C-alpha positions as a printed Julia matrix, in Angstrom:
170×3 Matrix{Float64}:
   6.04   -8.43   19.12
   2.93   -6.29   19.49
   1.32   -5.61   16.14
   2.51   -2.06   15.62
   1.34   -0.63   12.33
   4.08    1.15   10.49
   3.24    3.18    7.41
   6.14    3.85    5.08
   6.28    6.96    2.9
   5.55    6.07   -0.74
   7.82    7.68   -3.32
   5.95    9.75   -5.87
   6.72    9.87   -9.55
   8.89   11.54  -10.92
  11.16   10.89   -7.9
  14.49    9.66   -9.36
  14.71    7.02   -6.6
  11.91    5.15   -8.42
  14.53    4.42  -11.12
  16.96    2.59   -8.86
  17.27   -1.08   -9.87
  16.61   -3.29   -6.84
  19.24   -5.68   -5.48
  18.63   -9.34   -4.84
  17.45  -10.26   -1.34
  20.14  -12.5     0.22
  19.28  -12.33    3.92
  15.97  -13.74    5.12
  15.81  -12.44    8.67
  13.67  -10.52   11.17
  14.54   -7.2     9.48
  13.18   -8.55    6.18
  10.0    -9.78    7.92
   9.55   -6.33    9.48
   9.97   -4.71    6.04
   7.31   -7.1     4.64
   4.88   -6.33    7.49
   5.38   -2.59    7.08
   4.87   -2.85    3.32
   1.57   -4.74    3.79
   0.4    -2.12    6.33
   1.33    0.63    3.86
  -0.29   -1.08    0.86
  -3.55   -1.85    2.68
  -3.69    1.66    4.16
  -3.22    3.19    0.7
  -5.89    0.86   -0.78
  -3.35   -0.67   -3.16
  -3.23   -4.22   -4.51
   0.53   -4.39   -4.87
   3.6    -2.61   -3.58
   7.24   -3.02   -4.61
   9.99   -2.27   -2.1
  11.35    0.32   -4.56
   8.22    2.43   -4.0
   9.04    2.79   -0.29
  12.71    3.61   -1.0
  13.9     0.12   -0.05
  15.89   -1.17   -2.98
  15.58   -4.92   -2.71
  13.73   -7.38   -4.96
  10.67   -7.63   -2.7
   6.99   -7.28   -3.63
   3.81   -7.6    -1.58
   0.47   -8.25   -3.31
  -3.14   -8.85   -2.36
  -5.62   -8.84   -5.24
  -8.41  -10.47   -3.21
 -11.74   -8.67   -2.71
 -11.61   -9.58    0.98
  -8.04   -8.22    1.42
  -6.95  -11.35    3.29
  -4.73  -13.16    0.79
  -1.31  -11.55    1.25
   1.32  -12.75   -1.15
   5.03  -12.15   -0.61
   7.19  -12.36   -3.71
  10.97  -12.12   -3.31
  13.58  -12.18   -6.09
  10.93  -12.83   -8.74
  11.76  -13.94  -12.29
   9.24  -14.38  -15.1
   9.9   -17.89  -16.44
   7.1   -17.85  -19.01
   4.65  -15.32  -20.38
   1.78  -15.81  -22.75
   2.07  -14.6   -26.32
  -1.43  -13.21  -25.9
  -1.4    -9.66  -24.57
  -4.08   -7.4   -23.23
  -4.29   -3.66  -22.66
  -5.78   -2.79  -19.29
  -6.18    0.29  -17.14
  -3.45    0.52  -14.55
  -2.91    2.8   -11.61
  -0.03    3.07   -9.17
   0.43    4.25   -5.6
   3.49    6.21   -6.79
   1.43    7.96   -9.48
  -1.69    8.95   -7.53
  -4.87    9.65   -9.46
  -3.46    8.61  -12.85
  -4.92    5.61  -14.69
  -3.99    4.59  -18.18
  -3.8     1.61  -20.5
  -0.71   -0.6   -20.56
  -0.26   -3.71  -22.66
   0.81   -6.78  -20.67
   1.01  -10.55  -21.08
  -2.36  -12.14  -20.21
  -0.68  -14.88  -18.17
   2.74  -15.36  -16.58
   4.69  -17.91  -14.57
   6.93  -16.39  -11.92
   9.64  -18.19   -9.95
  10.31  -16.5    -6.61
  11.12  -17.02   -2.94
   8.86  -16.56    0.06
   9.65  -14.65    3.28
  11.68  -17.6     4.58
  13.67  -17.93    1.35
  11.82  -21.02    0.13
  11.45  -21.19   -3.66
   7.98  -21.38   -5.19
   6.28  -20.74   -8.5
   3.12  -18.75   -9.25
   1.02  -19.27  -12.34
  -1.09  -16.17  -12.77
  -3.56  -14.66  -15.14
  -5.99  -11.77  -14.97
  -5.4    -9.11  -12.33
  -2.67  -11.07  -10.52
  -0.64  -11.44  -13.74
  -0.9    -7.72  -14.43
  -0.03   -6.86  -10.84
   3.07   -9.1   -10.87
   4.33   -7.55  -14.13
   3.63   -4.02  -12.87
   5.42   -4.56   -9.54
   8.35   -6.37  -11.18
   8.79   -3.34  -13.44
   9.27   -1.25  -10.27
  12.13   -3.54   -9.22
  13.78   -2.74  -12.56
  13.31    0.99  -11.98
  10.38    1.36  -14.38
   7.07    3.08  -13.6
   3.97    2.15  -15.64
   3.45    5.66  -17.03
   6.76    5.29  -18.88
   4.96    2.97  -21.32
   2.76    5.87  -22.39
   3.44    8.36  -25.17
   5.99   11.12  -24.45
   3.17   13.63  -24.72
   1.01   11.89  -22.09
   4.06   11.32  -19.89
   4.93   15.02  -20.0
   1.4    16.0   -18.98
   1.38   13.49  -16.09
   4.81   14.66  -14.87
   3.81   18.33  -14.78
   0.48   17.53  -13.09
   2.18   15.51  -10.33
   4.96   18.07   -9.8
   2.29   20.78   -9.47
   0.44   18.67   -6.83
   3.69   18.18   -4.88
   4.33   21.94   -4.72
   0.97   22.7    -3.1
């Protein structure tokens, strides 16, 4: 097919649809491949490094990631499960395409192992540390209906919510 770029609308916090728990992907077909392509287009266009299907109102356990500087190392992660995470944790600044303009510290495992499937349904395992480990944990939270700002204090969360709702009314 011609390479038609399709940009999907990204749900914005506090949209309740961000809290839907994603269902397992069972069908690995052309429709899934189209969803993956559209998600990469959307992520790259929004200058993101990761995007969970939940964020584009598609409630399946599907994540796309590219943490490379050159933006040419697309990673498709379907039905991911963390099989191991390091005891060592680190607090790093995180941002999110669903929470534009907000960056804050979240504590995550320094390294993780994730079992998943690729776009064809083949199983594989990723061992990740650094940015990729953080990105995987952040995107997997989305699949469980959790947005990173929900790790913050109720006070901070309240401020962020009112700021974003104000932006959406403009």
